[in-house]
N, C-alpha and C positions, 0 to 999 in steps of 0.2 A: 446363644453366644450373641453378643453385641456385634452390630455392623461394625467392620473396621472403617476408620475414618478415612475420607479421601486424602490422600498424600499429594500436595501441590507440588513437593520437591521431587520431582520425577527425574528420569536418567538425562531429559534435556535441560533440566533445571541444573543439575550437577555438571553437565558438559559445558554449559554456557559459563559456569563459573570457572571451570578449569581451563577454557580456552578464551578467557577474557572478553566475552559479549556481555552488553548490558542487561539482556534478557534471554530467555530460552526461545523466543519468537524468532531470533535470527536464523534458526535451523528451517523454520518453514519457508523463509525466503531462499536459503540456501537449496533445500530441496526442489522449490519451484524452479529455481535457475538450471539446477541439474535435468529438470525434466524438460524445459522450453528454451534453455539457451538464451536467455534475454540481456545478461549482464556481458557487455564487451568492453576491452580497453578502450578509453577516449570518447565514450558516448556521454551524454547529458541526460539528467534525470532529475524528478521532482518527487519527493516523499512526503505524503500528505498524511499528518498525524503521526509524526515519526517518533514520539516520546514511547518508550524510554531510550531509544535509538539504537537498538541493535540492529534493524533494517540498514540505518544510515551506515552503520560499521561495514555492513557485507556489500553494499553497494560502493561504497567509498574504495574499499579494498580491490573489487573487481574492475572499476572502471579506470582506476590509476591516477597517475598526477595530470594526465592529459584530460581526464575527463571533469565534469562538473556536476555537482549534487546541489540541490537548493532543498531543504526540509522546512515544512511548515506545521506549525502547532500552537494551540492556543496558549501555552505556558513556554516561558522561556527555557532554554535547556538546563539540565544539571550537570552538564559535562562540557569538557572543551571540544569543540567541534573538530573534525578532521580537515587536513589543510585543503581539500579540495571540495569543502562543503561549506554552504552559506546557508545561515538560518533566518527565517522570517516568523516573528511571532505575531499572530493574527488568526482571524476566523474566514476559513475559505469561503463561506458563504457572502462576506462583505466584499463590496467594492475596493474598499482600501487595501485589503490583503492582495486581490487581484492585481492591483495596480502595481504594488511592491514587488509581486513576482514579475510582471513584465517588465518592470525596471530593471530587475536582477539578470534577466535573460538578454544575450546579444543575439540569440536565434531560437528557434522552436526546438523542444527536446525530443529525445529518442524513447524515453520510457518514463510513465508515471505510475507509482504504486501508491496504493491506499490500504492501510491496514486500520484504519478508524473502525471504531465501535462506540456505539452510544452507551451512556451510562444507563445500566439494566434496571428496569423497574421491577422485574419478576413476572411481569404480565406479557406472556410470550407474543401474543400479537401485536402489542405496542413495541416491543423489543425488535421484532422482525421489520416493522414498517420504520423504525427510527434508522435501523441499519440501512436499509433500503433508501431512504432520504439522504443518508450520508454518501451512499454510493452514487447515486444521482447527482450531489454536488461534484463528487470527483469527477464524474463523466463530464460535467460543464467545463471543469479546468481542462479536460482533453481537447476541448474544443476551442479552447482559447490557446493552448501552447504546445499541444502534441504535433509533432511533424507528420506530413504523409508518409505512411508506412510504419509509424511509430507503435509502442506496444502499452497496454495497460493491464495492471494487475488490481484487483480489487476485491474485498472481502465483504461478504454477507452472511447474515442470518436467514437462511432460507424461509420464506414465507410464500403467501401467495403471490407476492409482487415479483418474485424472482422470475418467472417465466416472461412477464412482461419486460423487465429489465434487461434480460438476455435477448429478447426480441428487438429492443431499442438499439442494443450493442451491435446486433447483427447488421443494422444499417449503416454503421459507421466502420466496422471492422472486417476484414475478409475470413478470420476465423475466431470462434470463441470456444474455449474450453472449460469444464468445470474440474476443479482439482482439490483434493484434500491431502495436505502433506501428511507425512506420518507423524511430523512433530506436533501436529494438532492434538489437543488434549482428547483423550476418548471421550470426556463428558460434554465436549463442545458440539454445536451444530453447524458451526462455521463453515463455509465454503469459499473458494477463491474462483473468480473468473478470470481466465487468462486471454485477453482480447488482443490479437496481433494483427498487423497490417492496417493501420489506421487510414481511413479515406476522408480526404478534407470535404467539407460540406461544399455544396455546387455554388454558392454564393462566394467562396473564397479563390 
């Protein structure tokens, strides 16, 4: 018997359609938040690599009208952002984008999330390394705009760099957890690191 083709349209795909989310990825953040209680009314947050925008929907809803969300992505949005959301189109590795982010903020933020993933080459070690590099870039943004005691959520494809990256985070955060939401596709190797209690660098 021929092997059954993988069905991308799983229960979370249909649930997202039914509940008006831009993608099934919304449920990964919902489950992360249920576990770690990161989203609260009135907080400020940055969503790195927000496209297609479902994490922005979840964050916007949870932080409410008194909260502020800034989303950064390489491409312009294909949707109308929520009222408490501001969009920056740019590459987080570039100084211009970092300056635009600083100009958009009146204070340091409570939360930074990154669901960024590299364009996959199919070469496992290369994809894992590229994922690690994106995570490092997200961590650099933390050092610039995350407030003391703030939190950080970042996705990685675990490779040999994962242990070192977690060790790096331990120098800057009080607690690090590794978490795989139920909404993660069973075929995916991705994991999320939940870093809580940011400690400002000594020179700040």
